[in-house]
C-alpha positions as CSV (number, residue, x, y, z in Angstrom):
1,X,-54.8,-7.5,88.1
2,X,-55.8,-7.9,91.8
3,X,-53.6,-6.2,94.4
4,X,-52.7,-9.5,96.3
5,X,-51.5,-11.3,93.1
6,X,-48.1,-11.6,94.8
7,X,-49.8,-14.0,97.5
8,X,-49.9,-17.1,95.0
9,X,-46.4,-16.7,93.9
10,X,-45.3,-16.5,97.6
11,X,-47.4,-19.4,98.6
12,X,-46.1,-21.5,95.6
13,X,-42.5,-20.6,96.8
14,X,-43.6,-21.8,100.6
15,X,-45.5,-24.7,99.3
16,X,-43.0,-26.0,96.7
17,X,-40.9,-29.0,97.4
18,X,-40.2,-31.8,95.4
19,X,-38.0,-35.2,95.3
20,X,-35.9,-36.2,92.5
21,X,-36.0,-39.7,90.9
22,X,-32.6,-40.9,89.8
23,X,-33.6,-44.3,88.1
24,X,-34.6,-42.9,84.4
25,X,-31.5,-42.0,83.5
26,X,-29.6,-45.6,84.0
27,X,-30.0,-48.7,81.8
28,X,-31.6,-51.9,82.6
29,X,-31.5,-51.1,86.6
30,X,-34.4,-52.1,88.7
31,X,-35.7,-50.0,91.4
32,X,-34.4,-52.1,94.3
33,X,-31.2,-52.7,92.1
34,X,-30.8,-49.1,91.6
35,X,-30.8,-48.4,95.2
36,X,-28.6,-51.3,96.2
37,X,-25.9,-50.0,93.8
38,X,-26.0,-46.7,94.7
39,X,-25.3,-47.4,98.5
40,X,-22.8,-50.4,97.6
41,X,-20.7,-47.9,95.3
42,X,-21.3,-44.2,96.8
43,X,-22.9,-44.6,100.4
44,X,-25.8,-42.6,101.7
45,X,-24.3,-39.5,99.7
46,X,-25.3,-40.9,96.4
47,X,-28.7,-40.6,97.2
48,X,-28.6,-36.8,97.4
49,X,-26.0,-36.5,94.4
50,X,-27.2,-33.5,92.5
51,X,-30.2,-32.8,94.7
52,X,-29.0,-29.5,96.6
53,X,-29.2,-27.4,93.4
54,X,-32.7,-28.4,92.5
55,X,-33.6,-28.2,95.9
56,X,-32.8,-24.6,96.1
57,X,-34.4,-24.0,93.0
58,X,-37.7,-26.0,93.6
59,X,-39.3,-22.8,95.7
60,X,-38.8,-20.7,92.4
61,X,-40.4,-23.3,90.2
62,X,-43.3,-23.6,92.4
63,X,-43.9,-20.0,92.8
64,X,-43.7,-19.4,89.2
65,X,-46.3,-22.2,88.6
66,X,-48.8,-21.4,91.2
67,X,-48.4,-17.7,90.7
68,X,-48.9,-17.8,86.7
69,X,-52.0,-20.2,87.1
70,X,-53.9,-18.5,89.3
71,X,-53.3,-15.1,88.1
72,X,-54.2,-16.8,84.7
73,X,-57.2,-18.1,86.0
74,X,-58.2,-14.7,87.2
75,X,-57.9,-13.1,84.1
76,X,-59.8,-16.0,81.9
77,X,-62.2,-16.4,84.2
78,X,-63.1,-13.0,86.2
79,X,-66.5,-13.6,87.6
80,X,-67.7,-14.9,90.6
81,X,-68.7,-18.6,89.1
82,X,-66.4,-21.5,89.3
83,X,-64.3,-21.9,86.5
84,X,-64.9,-24.5,83.8
85,X,-62.5,-27.4,83.8
86,X,-61.4,-26.4,80.4
87,X,-60.5,-22.9,81.8
88,X,-58.5,-24.5,84.8
89,X,-57.0,-26.8,82.2
90,X,-55.7,-23.9,80.3
91,X,-54.5,-21.8,83.2
92,X,-52.4,-25.1,84.5
93,X,-50.7,-25.2,81.1
94,X,-49.7,-21.6,81.3
95,X,-48.3,-22.5,84.7
96,X,-46.6,-25.2,83.3
97,X,-45.0,-23.2,80.6
98,X,-43.9,-20.8,83.0
99,X,-42.2,-23.0,85.2
100,X,-40.1,-24.5,82.6
101,X,-37.9,-21.4,82.6
102,X,-36.4,-22.7,85.5
103,X,-37.4,-26.4,85.4
104,X,-35.2,-27.2,82.5
105,X,-31.7,-25.8,83.3
106,X,-32.0,-27.4,86.9
107,X,-33.4,-30.7,85.8
108,X,-30.5,-30.7,83.0
109,X,-27.9,-29.9,85.6
110,X,-29.2,-32.9,87.9
111,X,-29.1,-35.0,85.2
112,X,-25.5,-34.4,84.4
113,X,-24.6,-34.2,88.0
114,X,-26.2,-37.9,88.8
115,X,-24.4,-39.2,85.4
116,X,-21.3,-38.7,87.6
117,X,-20.7,-41.9,89.3
118,X,-17.1,-41.4,90.8
119,X,-14.6,-44.0,91.1
120,X,-17.1,-46.8,90.4
121,X,-18.1,-45.3,86.7
122,X,-16.7,-48.4,85.0
123,X,-19.2,-50.8,86.9
124,X,-22.0,-48.8,87.8
125,X,-23.9,-46.3,85.6
126,X,-22.9,-44.5,82.2
127,X,-19.5,-42.4,82.2
128,X,-20.7,-38.8,81.7
129,X,-17.2,-37.6,80.0
130,X,-16.9,-34.5,82.4
131,X,-16.2,-34.1,86.1
132,X,-18.0,-31.0,87.4
133,X,-17.3,-29.7,91.0
134,X,-20.8,-29.0,91.7
135,X,-23.9,-27.4,90.1
136,X,-23.1,-24.2,89.9
137,X,-19.8,-25.6,87.7
138,X,-21.8,-27.8,85.7
139,X,-24.4,-24.8,84.7
140,X,-21.2,-22.6,83.8
141,X,-19.6,-25.8,81.6
142,X,-23.0,-26.1,79.9
143,X,-23.3,-22.2,79.2
144,X,-19.6,-21.9,78.1
145,X,-20.3,-25.0,76.0
146,X,-23.8,-24.4,74.4
147,X,-24.6,-20.6,75.7
148,X,-28.4,-20.3,76.4
149,X,-29.4,-22.7,74.3
150,X,-27.1,-25.4,76.1
151,X,-28.7,-24.8,79.6
152,X,-31.9,-25.5,77.8
153,X,-31.4,-29.1,76.2
154,X,-34.2,-31.4,76.2
155,X,-36.9,-28.1,76.3
156,X,-38.8,-29.4,73.6
157,X,-39.5,-32.6,75.2
158,X,-40.3,-31.0,78.4
159,X,-42.6,-28.7,76.8
160,X,-44.7,-31.6,75.6
161,X,-44.4,-33.1,79.0
162,X,-45.1,-30.5,80.9
163,X,-47.4,-28.3,79.7
164,X,-50.3,-30.4,79.2
165,X,-49.7,-32.4,82.2
166,X,-49.8,-29.7,84.8
167,X,-53.1,-28.8,83.0
168,X,-54.2,-31.9,83.8
169,X,-52.8,-31.9,87.5
170,X,-55.1,-28.8,88.1
171,X,-58.1,-30.7,86.5
172,X,-57.7,-33.8,88.5
173,X,-56.8,-32.0,91.7
174,X,-60.0,-29.8,91.3
175,X,-62.2,-32.3,90.5
176,X,-61.3,-34.9,93.2
177,X,-61.6,-31.6,95.9
178,X,-65.0,-31.3,94.5
179,X,-66.1,-34.5,94.7
180,X,-64.8,-35.0,98.3
181,X,-65.4,-32.0,100.1
182,X,-67.2,-29.9,97.3
183,X,-64.6,-27.1,97.7
184,X,-61.0,-26.4,99.1
185,X,-62.7,-24.1,102.0
186,X,-64.4,-27.5,103.6
187,X,-61.3,-29.7,103.0
188,X,-59.4,-30.2,105.9
189,X,-55.5,-31.3,105.8
190,X,-55.8,-35.2,104.8
191,X,-58.2,-34.0,102.2
192,X,-55.6,-31.6,100.6
193,X,-52.9,-34.1,100.9
194,X,-54.7,-37.0,99.5
195,X,-56.2,-34.9,96.3
196,X,-52.7,-33.2,95.7
197,X,-51.1,-36.6,96.1
198,X,-53.2,-38.4,93.7
199,X,-53.2,-35.7,91.3
200,X,-49.2,-35.9,91.1
201,X,-49.3,-39.4,90.7
202,X,-51.9,-39.8,88.0
203,X,-50.5,-36.9,85.9
204,X,-47.2,-38.2,86.2
205,X,-48.2,-41.7,85.3
206,X,-49.7,-40.3,82.0
207,X,-46.4,-38.6,80.9
208,X,-43.8,-41.3,82.4
209,X,-42.7,-42.3,78.6
210,X,-41.9,-38.7,77.6
211,X,-40.0,-38.5,81.3
212,X,-37.9,-41.3,80.0
213,X,-36.8,-39.8,76.8
214,X,-36.3,-36.4,78.4
215,X,-33.9,-37.8,80.7
216,X,-32.1,-39.9,78.1
217,X,-32.0,-36.7,75.8
218,X,-30.6,-34.7,78.7
219,X,-28.2,-37.3,79.8
220,X,-26.7,-37.8,76.3
221,X,-23.2,-36.5,75.1
222,X,-23.0,-33.1,74.0
223,X,-19.8,-34.3,72.0
224,X,-21.0,-37.4,70.7
225,X,-24.9,-37.3,71.0
226,X,-26.3,-40.9,70.7
227,X,-29.8,-39.4,69.7
228,X,-30.6,-37.1,67.1
229,X,-33.9,-35.8,68.8
230,X,-37.0,-36.6,70.9
231,X,-38.6,-39.0,68.0
232,X,-34.8,-40.7,67.4
233,X,-34.5,-41.1,71.1
234,X,-38.2,-42.8,71.3
235,X,-37.1,-44.9,68.3
236,X,-33.9,-46.0,69.7
237,X,-35.1,-46.7,73.3
238,X,-38.1,-48.8,72.1
239,X,-35.5,-50.9,70.0
240,X,-32.9,-51.3,72.5
241,X,-35.3,-51.8,75.6
242,X,-38.6,-52.7,74.6
243,X,-42.0,-51.1,75.3
244,X,-41.5,-51.7,79.0
245,X,-38.9,-49.0,79.2
246,X,-41.4,-46.2,79.0
247,X,-42.8,-47.4,82.4
248,X,-39.4,-47.6,83.8
249,X,-39.2,-45.8,87.3
250,X,-43.0,-45.8,87.5
251,X,-42.8,-47.4,91.4
252,X,-40.5,-45.0,92.5
253,X,-42.1,-42.2,90.7
254,X,-45.3,-43.0,92.8
255,X,-43.4,-43.4,96.1
256,X,-42.0,-40.0,95.5
257,X,-45.0,-38.1,93.8
258,X,-47.7,-38.8,96.5
259,X,-45.9,-37.2,99.6
260,X,-44.2,-34.6,97.6
261,X,-47.5,-33.4,95.7
262,X,-49.4,-33.5,98.9
263,X,-47.3,-31.4,100.9
264,X,-47.1,-29.1,98.0
265,X,-50.6,-28.6,98.1
266,X,-51.0,-28.5,101.5
267,X,-48.2,-25.6,102.2
268,X,-49.7,-23.8,99.2
269,X,-53.1,-23.7,100.2
270,X,-52.6,-23.0,104.0
271,X,-49.9,-20.2,103.5
272,X,-52.1,-18.8,100.7
273,X,-55.3,-18.5,103.2
274,X,-52.6,-17.5,105.9
275,X,-51.5,-14.6,103.7
276,X,-54.9,-13.6,102.5
277,X,-56.3,-13.2,105.8
278,X,-53.2,-11.0,107.0
279,X,-53.1,-8.8,104.1
280,X,-56.9,-8.6,103.0
281,X,-58.5,-9.4,106.3
282,X,-60.9,-11.9,104.1
283,X,-62.1,-15.4,104.6
284,X,-60.0,-18.5,103.1
285,X,-60.6,-19.0,99.2
286,X,-60.2,-21.7,97.0
287,X,-57.1,-21.9,94.9
288,X,-59.1,-22.6,91.8
289,X,-61.2,-19.3,92.3
290,X,-58.5,-17.0,93.9
């Protein structure tokens, strides 16, 4: 393993930032309707409900993803030649699997916190059946009720969602960078933002149905669950709301995913190159070939 393997983890942490969409846990509410009702019943603070805990964890999540991705790629493609797209996909899948250690409990806490609608629960949203003082309180309660397993509810659906999508995410990014600038060394900030943003939008769009199912499973009551599992949730969601339910949140996802992923890649590549020049005195390197 390269002695500067840690740079990818630190750069991933520095580049990590994410927005969180609230819409998919709600039933039959449009994007504009969700915004209007959130502001009406909960004010500006409603848009940030449950966000503090995930935002604190986002750095760790991205550190795990980019660190495992880059080091896995070096392991399976140790030579000077550019890695194949198959190798990039495999490394992306490995990073996607690693980040679930943090992503699953963080996502679960976010969903549970957002299901608490305050005084307007009877009118707006679905009552969670339990009130948490904050994210830490929520996590402690999940552990108390179900142990480690309880903190990883919905993990199966997240594995199906995240592992292949992160592989595709890196392939899309690499392919666009290559088509536009030939390599990251030749890419300016605008290209990095565009390629990162488009990779984020396209990869998220491909797994949006699974994300809807995952969100519903995590929002389900642990005492009286509505769904028996991923397949049962898929079937019941289709019967209740039709095929269109699996595209719910696409607009909001796109608005969030493009700038978020563009910023992640810009921050990651920039900080990685700075660290490598400081520690190794070397030239900036392609993240796909690090």
